[in-house]
N, C-alpha and C positions, 0 to 999 in steps of 0.2 A: 700627318697624324692619322692613325687608323681609329675609327670610332670604336673598334673592338677594345681599345684601352678602357673604355667606359661601359661597354655592354657585354663583353665576353665573360664567361665564368672564370672564377679565380678570386684572389684576394689582393688587396693593396698592400704592398710592402714598402717600408720606409728605409731608404738607404743612402749612404755616402760613398762616392766613388773616388775621392781624392783626399789623402791623409798622409802625414809624415810622422816618423818616430825617430828614436835614437839610432836606428839603422842608417839614417842619413843625417838630416839637419833638424829633426824634431826634438822636443824636450821630454817626451815620455817614452817608456819602453813599449814595444808592440803589444804585449799582453795588457798593459795598463790602458792603452788606447781601446782595445777590445772591451774592457770592463767599463770604460767611460761611456762608450756608445751603446753598449747593452743597457746600462743604467738609464740612458736617455730614451729608451724605447725603440731603438733601431732594429730592423730585421736583417739587414745585410750590410757589409762593410768591406771596402777594399783598401788595404794599406798599400800606398803607392810611393815608396821612397825613391830617392833619386838614384838611378843607375844600379839598383840592387833590388832583388825580389825577396820579400819576406814570405817564407813558405807558410800558408795558412794552416796546413795540416800539422804544423809543429806547435800551434797555439790551441788553447782551450777556447772553443767558439762561444761558450756560455749560452748556447741555444740559438745563436745567430748563424747566418750563412756567411762565411768568410771567403772572399775572392782574392786571388792573387792579382798583383798589379805593379806597375813601375812607371816612373816619370823620366823622360829624357829631355835634354836641351838640344834641339836639332838645329844645325846651322842652315841658312842664315836668313834673317828677315830683311825687308826693305830698309828699315831704319837701323839696322845693325844688331838687333836683339835676336836671340835664338827663338825658335818656334817650339815652345814647351809642349810635349805630347805625352798623353797618358794612355797606357796600354793595359786594358783590363783583361784578366784571364791569361796574362803572359806566362809562358812556361819556362822561358829562358831569356837572357839579355842578348840580343843579336849583336854580332860584331859590327864595328864601324865599317861601312861599305868602302871607305877610303877615297870617295870621290868629292866630298864636300858639297854634294848636290842634295838639296832638301828632299826632293822626291825619292831619291835612292834610300835615304834614311827612313822615310815614312813607309816605303815598300817593305823594307826588312822588318820594321816594327810591326806593321799590320800582319805580316805572315806569322808572327810569333804570338798573336793574341786573339781574343774573341771580339773586342770592342775597343775602338781607338778614337780619341778626341783631342782637339787642340785646347790646351789649358790657358786660362786668363788672357785672352787676346788684348784686352784693354791695358792691363798691367804691362804686357810685353810690347805695347805700342805697335801691334800688328795692324796692317790694313787688309782689306779684302783680297788684295793682290797676293798677300802672303799665304792665303788659305784656299781661295776659290778653286784653284786647279789641282789641289793635292788629291791624289787618288789613294784610297785605302783608309781614309778617316771617315767616321760616321757623322761627326759634327764637332761642336765646340761647347765651351762653358759660357752660358749666358750670365751666370753669377758665380762669384768666388768670394767666400767670406773673408779670408785673410787679406785679400787684395782690397776689399771694400773697407774693412776696419783698419787696415794698415796704412793705405795711401789714398783711399777714396776713389779707387778705380777698379771696382769689382764687377761692374755690369758691362756686358759686351753685346747689347742688342744691336748696335749699329753694324758691327762686323757681321753678325748673323744675318740681318736683313740685307746687307749688301751682297752676301753670297746667295741668299734665297732669290733676290731680284735677278741674279745672273744664272739661275737655273740649277743651282746646287741644292739638292733636297736634304739639307742638313738638319739633324735633330740637335737639341741643346739640353745640357744638364746644368743643375745648380749643385755646387760642392762647397765644402768647408776649406779644403786645402790646409787643414789645421796643422800648425807647427807647435801649438800649445805654449807659446811664449807671451801671448796676451789673449784677449777675448776673441777666439776664433773658432769655437766649436758650436755645433748644434743649430746652425742657421741655414746654410745652403744644403739642399738635399733633393732627392727625387722620390716620387711616389710611383711605384711600378706595379702594373697588373700582371700577375703570374698565376698559373694553375697550381704551382707548388713552390716550395722554397729551395729546390735543388739548384746547384750552380748552373746546370744545363738549361733549366727553365728560365732562370734569370738572364743568362746570356741571350737566349732566344728572344725574350721580351725586350731586352735592350736593343737588339738588332732590328726588331720589328717596330721600334718607336712607341711601345706600349707603356708610356710613362709620361709624367709631367714634372717640371722643375718647380721648386717653391722655396721661399724663405719663411713660410708660415701659413698662408691661406691654403685651404683644401678645396679642390674642385670635385664636386660630387657627380656631376653629369654634364655632358655636352651632347646636344642633339642638333643635327643639320637637316633641314627640310627645305630643299630648293635654295633660296637665298636668305633664309631665316636661320639664325643660330639661337638656340635656347641654352642658357647656362644656369646651373645650380651650384652654389658654393657655400662655404662658411661665410659669416657676415662680412661684406665688403662694400666699399663706397664707389669704386670705379671698375668698369668692365670695358675692355677694349677688344675689338676685332682688328688686329693689326695686319695690314697688307703692305708688303715691301715695295709695291708699285707706287709710283708718284701720285699723291693726293687721294689715295683710296683707303677704305676701311670704315669703321663705325665705332661709336662710343655710347655709353649710357647717357652722357651729357647731351649729345646731339639728339638722342631719343627723348630728351626732356626729363630724364630720371637722374637728377643730380642732387648732391648735398644730403643724401639720406643713406642709411645703412640698409642693404638689401641682401637677400640670400638667393635671388634669382633675377635673371635679366634676359630680355629678348632683343637681339640686334638684327637689323635688316641691312643686307649687303647689296651693292650693285653687282650684277652678274660677272663683271670683269674683275672683281676683287679676289683674285687667286694668285698665289696661295694666301692663306690667312691663318694667323695664329691668335690664340686667345690669351689675354692677360687680365688677371683680377688683382685688385689692390685693396687691402683692408685699412682700417682707420689708423693703424700705426705706420702705414706706408710700406708694409711688407707685401711682396708680390708672388704670384704664381704664373707660370708660363706653360702653355701647351706646345707641343710640336706642331708644325704647320700642316694644314689641311688643304688639299688640292682640288676637292670637288669630285663627285662621281663615286664616292666610296659608299 
């Protein structure tokens, strides 16, 4: 995580990077999806139907920035499931490389897009071994609304931390993956810091990790000073500095600040607690996750 996500000039933009429509297996037309998210106050949106690209230039953006995207089911994971992969900014659907090798698929996908991540690792029963060595992806989904509301497996912090602990500097997004067949809209999203609302600026901010994932809480600021982290947020009850290394990290509970609603918190880390990512939790149990910080920034 770059501190510039919280200190650089620009504005916070609210966006969803995973969404389905009637162009594949969703229940609403692409234009209706745009209207729904515009009505909910989103600034940018990617329609990512299965194996087909919906051209955003053929839609009325209603004042939002629309990104192209597509989702693929890439063979094959350790437990037999496909490695679902979302390609943002894709200009075309690449051909099947014909090898059946996961990395060959990811390579062709990454070459066709701006930002690439693994979808719903928990829902897909992926292990870190399915993800950690993939070259060409930027990260994974830490939260997926349709998977959480549909089968209770929408959170993938374990897979994320397993990869971070092994040296992969992955970012993580929260998404809806809405198919519009039950309550699956307007929960998982990212807040992205961008100098403007152009597609190019959004792609650059995504690749720089200048965003955080959330299901509700907002993170107003993060300050690092040596081994002290100062956090300001919307009202929350839990603040975590999560380190994927064994037995490391810090919480507001350990600092003696527990059981009350706060909008700021100071956490003190051991020097070896790197990388570290921040998690805040509000009274409703909704979470926000920063991307990892490695120190020295």
